[in-house]
N, C-alpha and C positions, 0 to 999 in steps of 0.2 A: 698146655699152659693157658690159663684164663687170660683174657685181655685185661689191661690196666684199669679201664673204666669199670668193668664188672667187679673186679677184685676190690677196688676202692669203694664202690657204692654198697656192695654186699657185706664186706668184711671189715673195712677200715673206717668208713664214715660213721657207723654206729658207735665205735669206740672213741672217735674224735669228738662226737657230740657229747658223750659221757664225760670225757676229760675236760672239754670246754665248760660244761655245766659246773663241775667241781671247781675249776679254776676261777670261774666267774663268782661263785659263792664265796670263795676264799680270798678274792682279790689277788690271785696269783698271776703274774705276767706269763704268757705263753706265746710261742710262735711255732707253728707246725706247717710244713709244706710237704706235699706229696705230688709226685709226677703221676697224675691220674689218667693221662691219655698220651698219645704220641705227639700231641700238639699243645698240651697245657698242664697246668698245675692247680691244685686245690690248696688254699692257704687259710689258716685260722690264726688270727692275732688278737689277743685279748689283754686288757689291762696294761698296755704299753706304758701309760703314764704312771703306773705304780712301780715300774722297774727302777732299780738303783743304777742300772748299767745302760750304756748307749747301744749295746749289741742288738737289742730288739728293734730299736729304731733303724739301725743299719740293715738288719734283715728285712724289715718292711720296705725300706727304700730299694734294696736289691730286688725284692719281689715286684715292686711297682714299675721298674724300668727294664729295658731290654738291651742296654749297652752301657759301656763304661762312661761315655761322655754324659749321658743323662744322670748317672749316679754321681759323677763329680759335680754337676750343676746343683743337685740337691744338697750335697755336702757343703759346697761353697755358700749357697744361699742360707743354709742353716747357720753356718759359721758367721756370716755377715750379721744375721739377726740376733744371735745369742752369744757371740764371741767364741773363742777357742784357745787351746793351748798347743796346737799342732805346729811343729817346726816345718812340716811340709807346706801347710797352708800359708804360714808366714813367709816362706821362701817364694811362694807364688804371688805374694803381695796382698793376701787377704788379711785385713786388720784383725788383731787379736781381741779388740773390744768391739761390742756391738756397733754396727754402722749400717745405714741404709744407702750410703753414698758409693760404695764399691760396686761397680757394674758386674753382672754375671757375664763371663766371656761367651761370645757367640762365635759360631763357625759358619763360614760361607760354604755351601755345598754345591 
């Protein structure tokens, strides 16, 4: 069996580059992630701002962080800045209308 890095670089990356070029030309939002080594991932995210859905933003945030606390911080910060309709965030005390006054919770380690 080939190793992940070799398979990605020789067989998958050229296809990703072709897909990304088409998506860029057509303003098509895409998010692709491959585990390309035993310790990492290769991710392509294009035209996120053109998406009608929040899923691509959530995928990007998950890709950027390595634990659930960091992900929640991003979600709460975004909700504070842009507002939200989440009953879970409301139950946590995050205002549903945009506000800069709600502090992001911090945790002592």
